N, C-alpha and C positions, 0 to 999 in steps of 0.2 A: 503494499499500500505505499504511496507516493500523498507526502502531506501538499495540502495548499501552500499557493505560494507567497498567499494573505499572512501573515503574522497576527491579524486581528482575529481570525478564525477561532484562535485558541482561547482569547479572552472573551468572545462570545460564548463558549463554551464552557468555561467557568462562572461565566455569570450566572447562566441559565443553572447550572448546578448549586452555586451558592445560595441562588435564590430558592431554588426548590427545597436545599436542605437548612433553610433558616439563618446562613452566614449572611446575607444580604436583604436589604430591604427592597421591598418593592420600589418605592420611589427613588431610591439610589441607582436601582436598576433600570427604572422610566428615564430618568436624568442622563445616567453612562451611555444608554444604548441613542437616544434621542441625539445627545451631543455627536455622537459618531456619525449619525445619519444628517446633521447639519452640516456639518465640517466633512462629510465625504471622503471619512477617511480607509474605506475598505478599499480591497484591490480586486477581489472578483465578487459575482453575482450569488455565489453561496454564501458567504460573507452576509451580504446586501442581504438577502432573504435571513439569516439568522437575527442580524439586526431588526428587521421588519416586527419579525415575530416576538421577539423580545419588548420591542418597544410597545406594537400594539397588544397584543396578549396582555401583555403586564398591564399598562394603561388601562385595559378596559376590562378587565377580569380580574387579575390578582388584588388589584387596590381595593376592590368589592369584595375581597372574600365572606367579609361578615355576612354580607347579602347572596351570596352563592356558596355552599358548601362544596361544589364540585370543581370549584378553581382549581386547588393545585392540582387536580387531575387532568384538569384540561391544560394547564401549563406543563405539566409533565408529557401530554400526550403532543403539543405543539413541537417540543423539546425532542422526542422520540422522533416524530414525524421528519424534523430538520435535520437529523442525527443520520437518519437513512438517504438523505438529499447527498450530505457530505460524507456517506461510506461510498457510495455511488461516484461521488464527484473525485474522492480519492483513488479510487480504483482504475477509472479511466477518465481524466478529466477531457479528453478530445472527443470520447462517446456522449460526456452528459453535455458540454456545451454545444454541439452538433445537435442534440435534440433538444435542448432548449430553445437555442435561436431559429430550429426548425419550426416549433410549436410558436415560437412570437410570431416570428415572420408568416406564418400560415392562419394564427388569429388574425393579425391587423388587414390582412388581405381580406378574410371574411368580413371584418368591421368597416374598413375603409375602402378597400376596392385596390383592383393590383398595382396599380400609377402609383397612390401613396403608398404602398407597402416596397414599392420601388423604390422612390424617394427615400422613407426611412430607414432601407436596407442600407443604401450608399454611406449613411452616418454608421453603421455598423462595420462595414468596410474601413473606412478610413480612421475608425478607431482601433482597428488591428482583428477585432473579433470576430470577422468571418472574412472570408475572401471571395472573389466575385464568382468564381465557380460553384460556391456553396449557394451562393445567393441566386442563381441563374439557375440552378436546378429547384431550390425551393420554391422558387416564385412559380416554377415552370411545372410543378407539381401542386400547389395551392391553388393555380388556375385552372386547371386541370380537374382538380378535386370540385373546387368550387362550379364548375360547367357541368359536370356532373349531376350533382346536387341540384341545380337549379333545372336539369332534363327531365329531371324523376317526374 
């Protein structure tokens, strides 16, 4: 298993685990994760997703634990689900990224159409997240898939 290149990932893991074990307060976890999101300190999508889970779920659910006896379980499930994403990413970063960005482009095509998706994909190429060949392949696949759905 290879580790992600984002050193912040270990900190996100630690924050989740500390919160679940009672070592960190929910308000502290929320402030920390929101600060990371506000300052865009992450390097990869997997770490970003962990930060979002930590900030959103904690802010919405955990702070109101007195009102929701299932808050701890919900936080644990969110952490567990995210760790499955982390494991897949660490086992096969290229495969994970390909699947993630293919889904992103496909959803964008369905939501906004092929031309807007093509423009959005250019920014992914410019950032180095995708190459031109991948974008062309996924746009063709998404266009074909969309045409088949409309034809039914």
